[in-house]
N, C-alpha and C positions, 0 to 999 in steps of 0.2 A: 607803472600805472598804464592802464589802457586808455588810448585816445582814439576817437573816431572823428574824422574830418571830411565832411561832404563838400563838394564843389560842383559847379557846372550849371546851376540853375539860372533862370532868367526869364525874360518876356519873349514869347514866341506866338506867332499867329496860328490859328487852327490849321491843321494839316502839316505843320512844321515839325522839326526834329530838334532834340537836345540830347546830349550825352552827359550823364552824371557820373562822378567819380567819388569813391570813398577810400581814404587812406587809413589803414589801421596800424597803430603803433602799440608796442608794449604787450603783445599777446602772441601765443603760438598760433598764428593766423591759419596756417595750412590744415590744422586739425578740425576746424569748425565749419559747419554750414553757415552761410551768410545770407542775409536778406535785405531787400529794400522795402521800406515802409513809407506810408504817406499819411498826412493828416490835414484835412480841410477844416476851415472854421466851423465850429459847432458839431463836428463829427468825430467819431472814434478813430484812433489810429488803426490803419489796416495794412496788412501784408500785401505787397504788390507782386513780389517775385522772390524766389530764393534759389540758391545754388549750393549743392552739397560739396563736401571736401573733395569728392571724386569728379565733380563737374556736372552732375545731373541737375537739371533745372525744372522749375515749376512756376506757373503764373496764375494770378487771379484771372477769372473769366473776363473781367472788364478790360484787360490789357493783352490778352492772348492774340498773337499775330501782329502786334504793334510794338511791344517792348521786348528787349533781349538783355538778360543778365549774364555777365561773365566775370571771371576772376583771374588774377595773375598772382600766384602765391609768392613768386620771387620778389615782385614789387609790393606785395602786401596791399593790393587794391582790389576792389570790386566795382564794376561798372554797370550802369543801366543805360542802354541805348533806347531812346524813346522816339518812335516815329508816328506819323499820322496823329499828332496830338489833338486832343479835343478839349473844349473849355472845362469839362468835368474832370480833367486830369489836374486842374489847378489845385495845388496843395504844397505844404512843406514836406520835402522828401528827406528821409533819414535812412542811414544804414545801421545795421546791428547784426549780431549773431542771430541765427535762426534756431529755434528749439530751446536754446539756453541763452537768452538775451542778457547782455550786460546791463547792470542797473543804471549806469550813467550813459545817456545818449549824447550824441554830438549836437552841434548847433543847427543842423539841417540846412537844406538849400531850397530856396523858394522857386517854384515853377509856376508861372502864370501864363495861361493860354488864352489869348484875347485878341480880337481884331481891332 
């Protein structure tokens, strides 16, 4: 079975940084594009960034220049480096496949940006 485990969230002040990590088990990880998603209370889940199997990246306009997505196929991980964090980045962050998402999501990791 496929398991998605996100970690690295926490409380950070505006302008600070966090690094989120996602460990993917039970899938042919290297074949799939992966994405980071987030959901704030009362809002729809949105795609933040994705990375293809070949390493090409794309970002939502709201995070361009601040976030960076990467992957390590050997370790089966996808990472989201978040810099210059803003209060509006506050949300639960999830990882999943991009384009062909798995039906079961992980627990997510809470990111709270507040002074």
